[in-house]
N, C-alpha and C positions, 0 to 999 in steps of 0.2 A: 717833825718837820725834816729832822735828820733822816728819820726813817724812810719817808717818801723819796727824800734826793737818793738815798741810797738805792732804793728799788728802781728809780727812774735810770740812773747810772747803770744798772745791772742790765736793764732791759736794752738799752743803747750798745752795751758791750755783747750781750747775746747777738743782737741783730747784727752788728759789725763783724761778729764771729761767723754768723750764716752766710754773709756776703764773701767774708774770706774763704770760707768752705767752698761756697759755689765757684769763685775763682780757680781755686786751686784744683778742684775736681773736673773742670772744663776739659772736654774731649780735645786732642790737639789736632791740627790738619795742616796740610801745605799743598799747594799747587805746584806741580812739578811739570818744567819745560812748557809753561803756558798751557797746560792741561791736556799736552799732545797732539798729534797731527790728524786724529781721528775726527768724525763728525759731531762726536759728543764730548766736549770737554770735560777732563777727569779731574778728580781730586784725591790726594791721598789724607786717609783721616783715620782716627781711633773710633772705637763704638764702645760705648759705656757696658754695653751688653755682652760684649766679647773681649775679655781681657787678654793681654798677651797675644794680639792678633791684630794685623794693619789691613784696612779695607781700601781698595782703589775702585771708584764707581763714578760713574757719569755726574756731573754737577747738578744737572736738572734731571730729576728723575720723573718729570711730570711727562716726559717723553715715552715713559715705558708703563706698559699694564698688560692685560690678559692676553691681548693681541698682538702685542710686541714686548715680549719679557726679557729679562737679561739672562744669558746663559752664565755659568760660573766656571771659573779657573780658582782652584785651591793649589796653592804653591808652599813648597818647603824649600828652605834656603841652604845656602853650601856651607860645609863646616859645620853643620847642626847649629847654625847661628840662630839666636832667638830675636832675630831683627831682618827684615829684607834690606839691609842698607846697601849691598850689592847689586840689588836686582830691582831698586824702586824705579828707575826709569823705564827698564823693559816691561814691568806689569803695568806701570802708568799708562804707557803706550797703547798696550791691550786694552785696557779699559776704556780708554778714548774712542774705541770702536764698538762700543756697546756690549761690554762684559763686566760681570761683577767679579773682582778679584779678591780673594781673601788669601793674605800671606801670614804664616806663621810668625810670630813675634812682634815685639814693640816697634812703633813707628820711628822712623829715621828722621830726625829734623835737621839733619847736615849730613856731611859726607866722611865723618869720623867713624872708624871701624868700631862696631858692637864688640863688647867686651865683658859680658855678663853671662848668664846660665846659658847651657845649652838648651836647644829645642828637643821636642820629644815628638815621635811619629803620633801619639794619641792627638796633638794639636790639629793635625788635619782631619780628622774625624770630627773633632770640635766644630772645625770651619763649615763642615757638611752639615752637622746637626743645627749650625745656627742659622745658614740660609735657608734651611727648610722652615724653621720657628719664624724667622723673620717675613717670609712669604705667607705664612698663616695667620701672623698677628696684625689685627687690624688697628693697632696703635703705632705699628712700626712704618717708616718711611719706605720700605721695601715690600710693603702688603700687596700682593697679588702682582709684583712686578719681577719676580724671578722665575727663570725656567728651570725649576729643580728636577726635570726631567734629562736636562742636559749639562752634566757636570764633568769636568776635566779635572782629574788630579795630577799634580805634575811638581817637578822639584829638580834642583840642581845638586849634583855631588851627593852630599849627605842627604839632601833633601829628596835626590832620586832613589835614594836606598829607603828613605821613608815612604815614599810613594810606592815603591814595590812591596814593602811590608803590608801597606794598606790596600793592596792591588784586588783583593775579594770582596771588598765592601761592594754591594749589588746594585747602590745607587750612582755608580761611577760610569759614565758614558765612554771616556778614553781616557788614555794615559800619555803623558809626554815626561820622558825620561832625558834629562839634560846633563851632559858632562858627568854621567854616573853609569854604573852597572854592578850587579852583584859579585862579591869577591868569591874567588873559588878557594878551595883549600889550600892551593899552592901560594897564593898572594894576601891571604886573611893578615898576615902580619903587617901590611902597609896601612891597614885600617886605623883611623884616629879613635881612640878610645870614646866611647859613648856612641858611636854610630851603631844603628841597628845592622844586624849581620844575619838575615835571613839566607838559607841555603839555596842553591840553585834550583832546587825542586819548587821553591816558591813560584816560580815562574809558571808552573802548571794552573796556579790559580787565576790567572789573567784571563778575564772574559770578555775584554774589550780590544778594539784596534789600538795599537801604540806605536808611537814613534820615539826613536832615540835621534837626538841632536847632539852631537859630539865635537870635538875640537880637532880632529884627525889624529895621526898617530902620535904627534907629541903630548896629546891631552892623556894625563895619568890614568884616567878612567876609560880610555879608547879599548884596551884589550877587554876589560871587563864588560863593557857595554855592546862590543861587537859579540862577543861569546853570548851575551844573553839572547842578541838578536838572532844568532846564527840556531840557538836551542828552540825557539819560538815557531811552531809550525801549526798551532791550533787557532790562533787568531790572525787577522791581517797585521803585518808588521813592517815598518818602514825605518831605515837607517840613513841618516843624513850626515855628512861630516864637511865640516869648514876648517880649514887648517889655522886655526889661533891657538891651540893648547886649551888648557883646562879652565882658563878663566873666561873663555868665552868673549861674547862681546856686549853683555849686561849693561856695562858701565859707560859704553859709548851712548851718544846722543841717541834717544829714542830706542835705546836698546840694541841699536846696530843690526847687523844681518841675522843675528838669531831671532829677533822680533820678527822679520819677514816671514820666516819659515814658520814659527810657532803661530804667528797671527793667522796665516794661511790654513793650518790645520785645525786651529780652533774654529775659522770661519766655516771649513769644511764638516767638521765633524759636529759641532754643535750647533749651526745655523743651516746645515743643509747647502752651503753654497757651493754650487757646481763650477762657479769659475776659480774659485779658489782651490778645487778638486784638481784642478789641471797642473797645480804646482806639483803633485804627488802621482796621479793617474797617467797609464799609458806608458808604452816603452820609451817613448820622447818626452818624458814628463818636463814641466818647466823648469823644475828645480835642477835636473841634470845638465840644462843649458846655462845655468846661472853661473857667473864667473866663480871660480875656485871650489865649488860644491860638488861633492861626489854623492851619489845615492846608491843604496841597494834594498831590494823589497824581498819577502819571502813569497812562496808559491800561491798565497790566499790573497795576496794584497790586491791586485787589478781585477780581480772576481768580485770585489765588495761594490 
């Protein structure tokens, strides 16, 4: 009798343990700013199949498929942070316009600064690998819903350096470098330890259109970014400056002005939206007329 009772208690304990295990491993998620202002209300979430990354996606994936797939934004964070805690409003807003956004690092469940380990450039490649695998996996909620032919890799500050480190990947469709640029030998000492430090020759490996979105002359990355831009003559390149310094506008509601420009770039480059292209194309492009923005283009740009 005692043996049976011991056995039944053991089974109950094991069952309760399984329930607890299920609870503690459940993926975290968060609805940011009521899902964003776009037509596809977004959610920020973890994915069990992709550790140390945060995904931003439309809440209702049933609206997407082979004929209406989700282009991809892969994002790297400032300060080599292993969490998009400074950029989640910006990234969520982009996702609400019908993009799958995969950011390096752990999900921010509040506004507290992340204080863990630094991120690595390789995490952006993991993001690309993951979206392609998910699109091909019949068990995935993203099955045949991802536009794997249209992938932007982007990042802010250190994340921009990580992006340039990865720029040669043939799966990349376009690049977006925010508040960032490669260091010259003369100012390499300003770099934070742990940042990727590819030489300026790395720019020759870029094979896609590229935009630099910078914070004007007070942005600590301004000189590096504009020097990059002026060296790029083999692909279309655009430089946009908004005078807010290195921090950009990412933490403002819906990501502020930087979102306006980034979203137009993505709509054009990844979705072929010709109305969005007017933000950048032509001698009198819309961004040049937008308050406080200044723009510059290389010789190849308006020929695209």
